[in-house]
C-alpha positions in Angstrom: 39.4 2.3 132.0 39.3 -0.7 134.3 37.2 -3.6 133.1 36.1 -7.0 134.4 37.1 -10.0 132.2 33.6 -9.7 130.8 34.3 -6.3 129.4 32.1 -4.4 131.9 33.6 -1.1 133.0 34.1 -1.0 136.8 36.4 2.1 137.2 39.4 4.0 136.1 43.1 3.7 136.6 45.3 6.7 137.5 49.1 6.1 137.6 52.4 7.8 137.9 55.8 6.4 137.0 59.1 8.0 137.8 62.6 7.0 136.6 64.9 7.4 139.6 68.0 5.3 138.9 69.9 4.2 135.9 71.9 1.1 137.0 75.6 1.0 136.3 75.7 -2.7 135.8 76.7 -2.7 132.2 73.1 -3.7 131.3 70.8 -1.2 129.6 68.2 -1.2 132.3 66.7 1.4 134.6 64.6 1.3 137.8 61.3 3.0 137.9 58.9 3.7 140.8 55.2 3.2 140.0 52.1 4.3 141.9 48.8 3.1 140.6 45.3 4.0 141.9 42.4 1.9 140.8 39.4 4.2 141.3 36.5 1.7 141.5 32.8 2.2 142.2 33.0 1.1 145.8 36.4 2.5 146.7 40.0 2.8 145.7 43.0 0.4 145.7 46.5 1.9 145.8 49.6 -0.1 144.7 53.2 1.0 144.7 56.6 -0.4 143.9 59.6 -0.5 141.6 60.4 -2.4 138.4 63.3 -2.7 136.1 62.7 -1.7 132.5 64.9 -1.6 129.3 66.4 1.9 129.0 64.2 4.2 127.0 61.2 1.8 126.8 57.9 2.7 128.5 56.5 -0.7 128.8 57.2 -4.1 130.2 58.1 -7.1 128.1 54.9 -8.7 126.9 53.8 -11.7 128.9 56.2 -11.1 131.8 54.6 -10.6 135.2 55.6 -7.7 137.5 54.6 -7.4 141.1 54.2 -4.4 143.3 52.7 -4.0 146.8 49.1 -3.1 147.5 49.6 -0.4 150.0 46.0 0.5 151.0 42.5 1.3 150.0 39.4 3.2 150.7 35.7 2.4 150.9 35.1 -1.4 150.7 38.9 -1.8 150.2 39.9 0.1 153.4 42.7 -1.8 155.1 43.6 -4.1 152.2 47.1 -5.4 151.5 48.7 -7.8 149.2 50.2 -7.5 145.7 49.2 -6.4 142.3 50.4 -8.5 139.4 50.7 -6.6 136.0 51.1 -8.4 132.7 51.4 -6.6 129.3 49.3 -8.3 126.7 50.4 -8.6 123.1 47.7 -6.1 122.0 49.1 -3.4 124.3 46.6 -3.7 127.1 47.5 -4.8 130.6 46.0 -7.5 132.7 46.0 -6.5 136.4 45.4 -9.1 139.1 44.9 -8.3 142.8 46.1 -10.8 145.4 44.8 -9.8 148.7 46.2 -11.2 152.0 44.7 -11.4 155.4 
């Protein structure tokens, strides 16, 4: 469920994550590709990108910001671009912030 800071529901989030490379750097990290679709009342926002995770863990480190590209949208969001900033909160929820560019 996607909510405004006030708690009001404004849509749903559908996502896919794929592990595609385990780095041979001596560090226990892996690279994952993420695709997120925010299905909102007035259209959709699509974001895609890669992030590095600790091997075997499904989540980011709490409080650390990860950025992926906003690759498009539909409806009122048709033609958008920019970045999505994702932060894992201590309670297990995520804060997602859109940064649109002209």
